[in-house]
C-alpha positions as CSV (number, residue, x, y, z in Angstrom):
1,M,-44.1,1.1,-16.6
2,T,-41.6,2.0,-13.9
3,I,-38.3,0.2,-14.3
4,L,-36.4,-0.6,-11.2
5,T,-32.7,-1.5,-11.3
6,E,-31.5,-3.8,-8.6
7,G,-28.1,-2.9,-7.0
8,R,-25.4,-5.2,-5.9
9,H,-26.0,-7.4,-3.0
10,A,-23.6,-7.8,-0.1
11,G,-21.1,-10.5,-0.8
12,E,-22.6,-11.6,-4.1
13,F,-19.2,-11.4,-5.8
14,I,-17.7,-14.2,-3.6
15,L,-17.2,-17.6,-5.1
16,S,-15.2,-19.0,-2.2
17,E,-13.4,-17.8,0.9
18,G,-11.4,-19.0,3.9
19,A,-13.2,-20.7,6.8
20,A,-14.0,-18.9,10.0
21,G,-13.8,-15.4,8.5
22,Y,-10.2,-15.8,7.5
23,S,-10.6,-13.9,4.3
24,R,-12.4,-10.9,5.9
25,D,-11.3,-7.8,7.8
26,N,-13.1,-4.8,9.1
27,L,-11.9,-2.0,6.9
28,K,-11.8,1.7,7.8
29,I,-13.2,3.7,4.9
30,A,-11.8,7.2,4.3
31,I,-14.0,10.3,4.2
32,S,-16.1,11.3,1.2
33,Q,-16.4,7.8,-0.2
34,T,-19.4,6.1,-1.9
35,I,-18.6,2.4,-1.8
36,V,-20.9,-0.4,-3.1
37,P,-20.7,-4.2,-2.5
38,G,-18.0,-5.7,-4.7
39,Q,-16.1,-2.4,-5.1
40,V,-12.3,-2.8,-5.6
41,L,-10.5,-0.8,-2.9
42,G,-7.1,0.8,-2.6
43,A,-5.4,1.6,0.7
44,K,-3.8,4.7,2.1
45,V,-1.6,4.8,5.2
46,T,-2.5,7.5,7.8
47,V,1.0,8.7,8.2
48,A,0.5,10.4,11.5
49,D,-0.3,7.0,13.1
50,A,2.5,4.9,11.5
51,T,6.1,4.8,12.6
52,A,9.5,4.8,10.9
53,V,12.9,4.1,12.3
54,A,16.1,4.4,10.3
55,S,19.4,2.6,11.1
56,A,22.7,1.6,9.6
57,D,23.9,-2.0,9.6
58,A,26.5,-2.7,12.3
59,G,28.8,-4.2,9.7
60,N,29.1,-1.0,7.6
61,T,32.4,0.7,7.0
62,A,33.3,2.7,10.1
63,S,32.4,6.4,10.0
64,S,30.9,6.0,6.5
65,G,27.6,7.8,6.9
66,T,24.4,8.2,8.9
67,I,20.7,7.9,8.0
68,A,17.9,10.0,9.4
69,M,14.2,10.1,8.6
70,D,12.8,13.4,7.3
71,A,10.5,15.6,9.4
72,T,7.7,14.0,7.3
73,P,9.0,10.5,7.3
74,L,6.2,8.7,5.4
75,T,3.7,9.1,2.7
76,S,0.3,7.4,2.3
77,T,1.9,4.7,0.1
78,A,4.3,3.4,2.8
79,K,4.4,-0.3,3.4
80,N,4.6,-2.2,6.7
81,G,8.0,-3.9,7.3
82,R,11.7,-3.4,6.5
83,Y,13.0,-1.3,3.6
84,V,16.6,-2.3,2.8
85,G,19.2,-0.2,1.1
86,V,22.5,-1.6,-0.2
87,A,25.4,0.7,-1.3
88,S,26.2,0.3,-5.0
89,A,28.9,3.1,-5.0
90,A,30.5,5.4,-2.4
91,T,27.4,7.7,-2.4
92,K,24.7,5.6,-4.0
93,V,22.3,3.1,-2.3
94,D,19.8,0.8,-4.0
95,W,16.6,0.4,-2.1
96,T,13.9,-2.3,-2.0
97,D,10.6,-2.2,-0.1
98,P,9.3,-4.8,2.3
99,E,7.9,-6.8,-0.6
100,G,11.3,-7.0,-2.2
101,Q,10.4,-4.5,-5.0
102,Q,13.1,-2.0,-6.1
103,I,12.0,1.5,-5.5
104,G,15.0,3.7,-6.4
105,V,18.5,4.8,-5.6
106,S,19.3,7.3,-2.9
107,T,22.3,9.7,-3.2
108,H,24.1,10.8,0.0
109,G,23.1,14.3,1.1
110,T,19.9,14.3,-1.0
111,L,16.4,13.6,0.3
112,F,15.1,10.2,-0.8
113,N,11.3,10.3,-1.4
114,K,10.1,7.1,-3.0
115,G,8.1,4.0,-2.1
116,G,6.4,5.8,0.8
117,V,9.5,6.7,2.8
118,R,11.5,9.9,3.1
119,F,15.0,10.1,4.5
120,T,18.5,11.3,3.9
121,I,21.8,9.5,4.2
122,T,24.7,11.9,5.2
123,A,28.2,10.9,4.1
124,G,30.7,10.4,6.9
125,G,34.5,10.8,7.0
126,T,35.0,7.5,5.2
127,P,33.5,6.6,1.8
128,N,31.0,3.8,1.7
129,V,32.0,0.5,0.0
130,V,29.7,-1.6,-2.1
131,G,27.5,-3.7,0.2
132,D,27.2,-1.3,3.1
133,T,23.6,-1.5,4.2
134,W,20.9,0.7,5.7
135,Y,17.4,0.0,7.0
136,V,14.1,1.8,7.4
137,D,11.6,-0.1,9.6
138,V,8.0,1.0,9.1
139,G,5.3,0.0,11.5
140,V,1.8,0.2,10.1
141,E,-1.0,-1.3,12.2
142,P,-4.4,-2.2,10.7
143,G,-6.0,0.9,12.2
144,D,-3.4,3.1,10.4
145,I,-4.9,2.2,7.0
146,Q,-7.8,3.8,5.4
147,Y,-9.5,2.3,2.3
148,V,-10.8,4.2,-0.7
149,A,-12.3,3.3,-4.1
150,Y,-9.5,1.9,-6.4
151,N,-8.1,4.6,-8.7
152,Q,-5.8,3.3,-11.4
153,D,-4.5,6.9,-11.8
154,G,-3.9,7.6,-8.1
155,T,-0.6,8.4,-6.5
156,D,-1.6,8.1,-2.8
157,G,-2.0,4.3,-2.5
158,S,-5.4,4.2,-4.2
159,Q,-3.6,2.9,-7.3
160,F,-2.9,-0.5,-5.7
161,A,-5.8,-2.9,-5.4
162,K,-5.8,-4.3,-1.9
163,A,-9.3,-5.4,-1.0
164,I,-12.9,-5.8,-2.1
165,A,-15.8,-4.3,-0.1
166,Y,-18.2,-6.9,1.1
167,D,-21.1,-4.5,1.5
168,G,-21.6,-0.8,0.8
169,I,-21.2,2.4,2.8
170,V,-21.3,6.2,2.2
171,T,-19.0,8.4,4.3
172,G,-19.3,12.1,4.8
173,S,-16.8,14.9,4.3
174,G,-15.7,14.7,7.9
175,A,-16.2,11.1,9.1
176,T,-14.7,7.7,8.3
177,G,-16.7,4.5,8.5
178,K,-16.3,0.8,8.8
179,V,-17.2,-2.0,6.3
180,A,-16.4,-5.7,6.0
181,G,-14.0,-6.5,3.2
182,I,-12.2,-9.4,1.5
183,T,-8.5,-9.0,1.9
184,R,-7.0,-12.5,1.3
185,L,-7.6,-16.1,0.3
186,A,-10.7,-15.9,-1.9
187,Q,-12.1,-16.5,-5.3
188,V,-14.4,-13.8,-6.7
189,K,-16.6,-13.2,-9.7
190,G,-15.1,-10.6,-12.1
191,V,-18.5,-9.6,-13.5
192,A,-19.7,-8.7,-10.0
193,L,-16.8,-6.3,-9.2
194,T,-17.0,-2.5,-9.4
195,W,-14.0,-0.7,-11.0
196,P,-13.6,3.0,-12.0
197,G,-15.7,3.9,-14.9
198,D,-12.7,5.1,-17.0
199,I,-10.5,2.0,-16.4
200,T,-9.0,0.4,-19.5
201,A,-8.7,-3.3,-20.1
202,A,-4.9,-3.2,-19.5
203,E,-5.4,-1.2,-16.3
204,K,-8.0,-3.6,-15.1
205,A,-5.7,-6.5,-15.8
206,L,-3.1,-4.8,-13.6
207,G,-5.6,-4.4,-10.8
208,I,-6.5,-8.0,-11.1
209,S,-2.9,-9.0,-10.8
210,Q,-2.6,-6.8,-7.7
211,L,-5.6,-8.6,-6.1
212,A,-3.9,-11.9,-7.0
213,A,-0.8,-10.7,-5.0
214,Q,-3.2,-10.4,-2.0
215,G,-4.4,-14.0,-2.6
216,I,-7.7,-12.8,-4.2
217,I,-8.3,-14.6,-7.5
218,V,-10.7,-13.0,-10.0
219,R,-12.6,-15.6,-12.1
């Protein structure tokens, strides 16, 4: 007897979603991906298409330092919005990302390369005082993001669960593709989701919490 195994159906993981397509977006899938319906996805920023502008707050101590983006200003983990750095010492600045998460401390004269942004603050003739502030404004449009299969061990953005593929797609080694995906305001069936084969229970729990942060609740 021939045994046939039925694959996942498009959207079968959905319990509820927002009206009028509110929960869905068309997602650009990166090259060399095999995606099935219900696959949990991470997201990588196409850095060549995104923008980054650095500035010092107008209220900073006069002549206390300048900030400049690196020649490679962003990495694939960059987030859309404003990064904020607040001086905690004369040459130290504490940074948070657009979601308010602390990402590290920069030192004047040294390249800062964390949280998806790369820049250097150069000390001026006057030391900074606690509270002096700098900004990095990152612009990431929907088309600047490519989605890949979630990888809990990734370092390129794939380690953050951002969406779930509504249906499947296979992309080649040189071409991206488009697929519908759930990105917000939905309840989904956990048993109908596809995770990496080597994911642990603790890692899956983290991925589920990342989806919850997007407004996607796993039941």
